[in-house]
C-alpha positions in Angstrom: -17.1 13.6 13.7 -15.2 13.2 10.4 -12.8 10.6 9.8 -9.8 12.9 10.1 -11.0 13.7 13.6 -11.6 10.2 14.5 -7.9 9.2 13.5 -6.7 12.3 15.6 -8.7 11.5 18.8 -6.9 10.0 21.8 -6.1 6.3 21.3 -8.7 3.8 22.8 -7.9 0.9 24.9 -6.4 -2.1 22.8 -9.5 -3.7 21.3 -7.9 -6.7 19.4 -11.3 -8.7 18.9 -12.6 -5.7 16.7 -9.4 -5.5 14.7 -9.6 -9.3 14.2 -13.2 -9.3 13.2 -12.6 -6.4 10.5 -9.7 -8.1 9.1 -11.4 -11.6 8.8 -14.4 -10.2 7.3 -12.4 -8.4 4.4 -10.1 -11.2 4.0 -12.7 -13.8 3.6 -14.6 -11.5 0.8 -11.4 -11.0 -1.0 -10.7 -14.7 -0.9 -14.0 -15.3 -2.9 -12.4 -13.9 -6.1 -8.7 -14.3 -5.4 -7.6 -18.1 -4.8 -4.4 -19.4 -3.3 -3.0 -15.9 -2.5 -3.3 -15.8 1.3 -0.1 -14.0 1.7 -0.7 -11.5 -0.9 -4.1 -10.7 0.7 -2.9 -10.3 4.0 -0.1 -8.0 3.0 -2.6 -5.7 1.2 -4.8 -5.6 4.3 -1.7 -4.9 6.4 -1.0 -1.8 4.0 -4.5 -0.7 4.5 -4.4 -0.9 8.1 -0.9 0.8 8.6 -2.3 3.8 6.4 0.0 3.0 3.6 -0.1 2.5 -0.3 0.4 -0.5 -2.2 2.3 -1.0 -5.6 1.4 -4.4 -7.1 4.1 -5.2 -9.8 3.8 -8.4 -11.9 3.1 -9.8 -15.4 -0.3 -9.5 -17.0 -3.1 -11.6 -16.3 -2.4 -12.6 -12.5 -4.9 -10.8 -11.0 -3.3 -7.3 -10.0 -6.3 -5.1 -10.7 -8.5 -7.9 -9.5 -7.0 -7.8 -6.0 -7.4 -3.9 -5.8 -11.0 -4.0 -7.1 -11.8 -6.8 -4.5 -10.1 -4.9 -1.7 -12.3 -1.7 -2.7 -15.4 -3.6 -3.0 -15.2 -5.2 0.4 -15.3 -1.8 2.1 -18.3 0.5 2.2 -16.3 3.5 1.0 -15.8 5.8 -1.9 -13.6 4.2 -4.6 -12.3 5.6 -7.8 -10.1 4.3 -10.5 -7.5 5.8 -12.9 -6.3 4.2 -16.0 -2.7 5.9 -16.4 -1.8 6.6 -19.9 0.8 8.9 -21.7 -1.6 11.6 -22.4 -2.9 11.7 -18.8 -2.8 15.2 -17.2 -2.2 16.0 -13.4 -5.3 17.7 -13.5 -7.0 14.6 -14.5 -5.9 13.2 -11.4 -6.0 15.8 -8.7 -8.9 17.9 -10.1 -9.1 21.5 -11.5 -10.6 24.9 -10.7 -13.2 25.9 -13.1 -15.1 29.2 -13.6 -18.9 28.9 -13.1 -20.7 31.5 -15.4 -24.0 31.3 -13.2 -22.3 32.4 -10.3 -19.4 34.4 -11.6 -16.9 32.7 -9.4 -14.2 29.9 -9.7 -15.2 26.3 -8.2 -13.0 23.5 -7.5 -13.9 20.3 -9.4 -12.0 17.4 -7.5 -10.5 14.6 -9.4 -10.6 10.9 -8.8 -7.7 11.2 -6.0 -10.6 12.3 -3.7 -11.9 8.8 -2.6 -11.0 6.5 0.2 -9.3 4.0 -2.2 -7.7 4.9 -5.5 -6.9 2.3 -8.2 -4.1 3.6 -10.4 -4.0 1.0 -13.1 -0.6 0.7 -15.1 0.8 3.7 -13.2 4.2 3.4 -15.0 2.5 4.5 -18.5 1.8 8.1 -17.3 4.6 10.7 -17.7 6.6 11.7 -14.7 4.6 14.9 -14.2 1.5 13.0 -14.0 2.9 10.3 -11.6 4.3 13.3 -9.3 0.9 14.7 -9.0 0.2 11.9 -6.4 3.4 12.7 -4.2 1.6 15.2 -2.0 -1.7 13.1 -1.7 0.2 9.9 -0.9 2.4 11.6 1.9 0.3 14.6 3.4 -3.4 13.4 2.4 -3.9 16.8 1.0 -3.9 18.2 -2.6 -3.0 21.8 -3.3 -4.7 23.4 -6.1 -4.1 27.0 -7.1 -2.5 27.4 -3.6 -5.3 26.3 -1.7 -5.0 22.8 0.1 -7.8 20.3 0.2 -7.9 17.6 2.4 -8.6 14.0 1.6 -10.9 11.6 3.4 -9.7 8.9 5.8 -8.8 6.2 5.3 -7.0 7.1 2.2 -5.1 4.2 0.1 -3.5 4.3 -3.3 -3.2 0.8 -5.0 -1.2 1.1 -8.0 -0.4 -1.7 -10.5 2.4 -2.0 -12.9 3.8 -4.4 -15.6 7.4 -4.9 -15.2 8.0 -7.0 -18.4 6.6 -4.5 -21.1 8.8 -1.4 -20.9 7.8 0.2 -24.3 5.9 3.5 -23.6 6.5 3.2 -19.8 8.0 5.7 -17.5 9.9 4.0 -14.7 8.8 5.3 -11.2 11.3 7.6 -9.5 12.8 6.9 -6.3 10.6 9.5 -4.6 7.5 7.9 -5.9 8.6 4.6 -4.9 9.3 5.4 -1.4 6.1 6.5 -0.7 4.5 3.0 -1.3 4.6 1.3 2.0 4.8 -2.0 0.0 5.7 -3.4 -3.4 4.3 -7.0 -3.9 4.0 -9.6 -6.6 1.2 -12.0 -7.0 2.5 -14.7 -9.2 1.0 -17.5 -10.8 -1.5 -19.7 -8.9 -0.9 -23.4 -8.4 -2.6 -26.0 -10.8 -5.4 -26.7 -8.5 -6.2 -22.8 -7.8 -6.1 -22.1 -11.4 -8.5 -24.9 -12.1 -10.9 -23.3 -9.5 -10.3 -19.9 -11.1 -11.4 -21.4 -14.4 -14.6 -23.1 -13.2 -15.7 -20.0 -11.1 -14.6 -17.1 -13.3 -15.3 -18.8 -16.6 -18.9 -19.2 -15.7 -19.7 -15.8 -14.2 -18.0 -12.6 -12.9 -17.4 -13.3 -9.3 -16.2 -9.7 -8.5 -19.8 -8.3 -9.4 -21.0 -10.6 -6.5 -18.8 -8.8 -3.9 -20.7 -6.6 -1.4 -19.0 -4.4 1.3 -18.5 -6.4 4.5 -17.5 -3.2 6.7 -17.6 0.3 6.5 -15.0 3.3 6.8 -15.8 3.6 10.7 -14.7 0.1 11.2 -11.5 0.6 9.3 -10.8 3.8 11.1 -11.4 2.3 14.5 -8.8 -0.7 13.6 -6.4 1.9 12.5 -6.7 3.8 15.7 -6.5 0.5 17.8 -3.4 -0.7 16.0 -1.5 2.5 16.6 -1.7 1.6 20.6 0.0 -1.8 19.8 3.3 -1.4 22.0 6.9 -1.3 20.5 9.5 -1.6 23.3 12.8 0.4 22.7 14.9 -2.8 22.0 12.5 -3.6 19.1 12.6 0.0 17.8 16.5 0.0 17.9 16.5 -3.4 16.2 14.3 -2.1 13.5 16.1 1.2 12.9 19.6 -1.0 12.9 18.0 -3.1 10.0 17.1 0.0 7.9 20.3 1.8 8.7 22.4 -1.3 8.0 21.1 -1.0 4.1 22.6 2.3 3.8 26.0 0.8 4.7 25.8 -2.5 2.5 28.4 -2.8 0.0 26.0 -3.6 -2.5 23.8 -0.6 -2.0 24.2 2.7 -3.6 21.0 4.5 -1.7 19.6 2.6 1.3 16.3 2.9 3.1 15.4 6.4 4.3 13.8 7.3 7.8 10.4 7.2 6.0 11.1 3.3 5.4 11.8 3.0 9.3 8.3 4.7 9.7 6.6 2.4 7.3 8.0 -0.7 8.8 7.1 0.2 12.3 3.7 0.8 11.3 3.5 -2.4 9.4 4.7 -4.5 12.2 2.2 -3.0 14.6 -0.5 -4.4 12.1 1.1 -7.9 12.1 1.4 -7.9 15.9 -2.4 -7.1 16.2 -3.5 -9.6 13.4 -1.7 -12.3 15.7 -3.5 -11.1 18.8 -0.6 -9.5 20.4 -0.6 -5.9 21.9 3.1 -5.7 21.5 5.7 -6.2 18.6 8.2 -9.0 18.6 11.5 -9.4 16.4 9.8 -11.9 14.2 7.4 -9.1 12.9 10.2 -7.2 11.8 11.8 -10.3 10.1 8.4 -11.1 8.4 7.8 -7.6 6.9 11.0 -6.3 6.2 11.4 -8.0 2.9 8.3 -6.5 1.7 8.6 -3.0 3.0 12.2 -2.2 2.1 13.6 -3.8 -1.0 11.8 -1.4 -3.6 13.3 1.5 -1.6 17.0 0.4 -2.3 19.1 1.5 -5.3 21.7 -1.5 -5.9 25.3 -0.6 -7.2 25.5 -1.4 -11.0 28.1 -4.3 -10.2 25.7 -5.9 -7.9 23.0 -6.0 -10.4 25.2 -7.4 -12.9 26.1 -10.1 -10.6 22.4 -10.9 -10.3 22.0 -9.7 -6.7 18.4 -8.4 -5.9 17.2 -6.0 -3.2 15.5 -8.9 -1.3 19.0 -10.7 -1.2 20.3 -7.6 0.5 17.5 -7.5 3.1 18.0 -11.1 3.7 21.7 -10.8 4.2 21.0 -7.9 6.5 18.7 -9.7 8.7 20.8 -12.8 8.9 23.6 -10.8 10.3 21.7 -8.6 12.6 21.9 -9.4 16.2 18.1 -10.0 17.5 16.9 -8.4 20.7 16.4 -11.1 23.4 13.7 -9.2 25.3 
C-alpha cells in the first residue's frame, strides 16, 4: 500500500502511545545536535505531523539549516536540498520533460521537489517565478509538468530558510507563498551554557554526520492518521474560527488570516493535543499555537508598522479579548 493510500484509509482507533513514541524518538535525535531549543524542535515536529510546511526565519549562524537537516536525517525517507539562488529556474525545482533518443519518446525527469522532506535553503534569494513553482506542490501535493500531474510522496514537507536581515539580492516571499507555510519560526541565539556545549561538541566533530534515522515513513504516516482522529468539539471549532476572523477585523490589520489559516490551526492543535496525551483539543492548545501559525499570514496597516506593532502583538491582543469556551 502506498503512503497516499495509507493516509486516505479510514481512521484507526486513537493510538496515542505510538504517536508519543514516534515523537520522542525524533525529538531526542534532533536534540543531539540542537541544544537548548526544545520549543523550536517541538514546533518543527508539530508541523511535520500536521502535514504542513515550515519557514525558519532568523539571522545567519543560529542553526536554521542544521535544524532542517537534523529533522530530515531522523526519518528514514527521501530527502533533497535546493540552494535557492537568483539564477535558479522553476524546472530546477520541479523537474523537466526531456527527449530520449534511444526510445524516441519524451520522459519526465523529476526534480528535487520529489522527496519526502525538501530543504529549501535561503528561499528568498530565488526570483518570484521560481518561488511560485513550489505553490502547487505545497498545497496540492502534486506537480504539473506539460499538462501532466505528478503526485508527490507522503509525507511531504518543505522546510525553507531565509535571512531577514540581509535584503540585498533577495525577493520577499509573496503573501500566497507565506500563507502556504503552516508555521514561521525563529530559532534565536542560544543561552551561554548551551553555546558552550555547542562549541565543545561541534568544535571537535560534526555531530550531524552521526545522526541516523530513528523511524521510517510508515511510522510518520501512522502518527498523522492517528492525529486526524483527535476530537475537536464544536465550541472549540467556533473559538478557533473566531480567533482567525477577529484578525480580519482588527484595526491594525490590512489583510487578516484566511480560511486556510483556520485549517492550518486546527491541524496543529490536534497535534498538540496528541502530544499531550489527549484525544481532544482544549482552548489552551489554540492559545499555544495561534502565535506561531497566524502572524506570518497577516499584513499590517502602514501606521501600525510605523508605531512598532507586530503581527504577534495583534494575535496576542485578539486572544486576550476573545471569550474562551467553558466546555
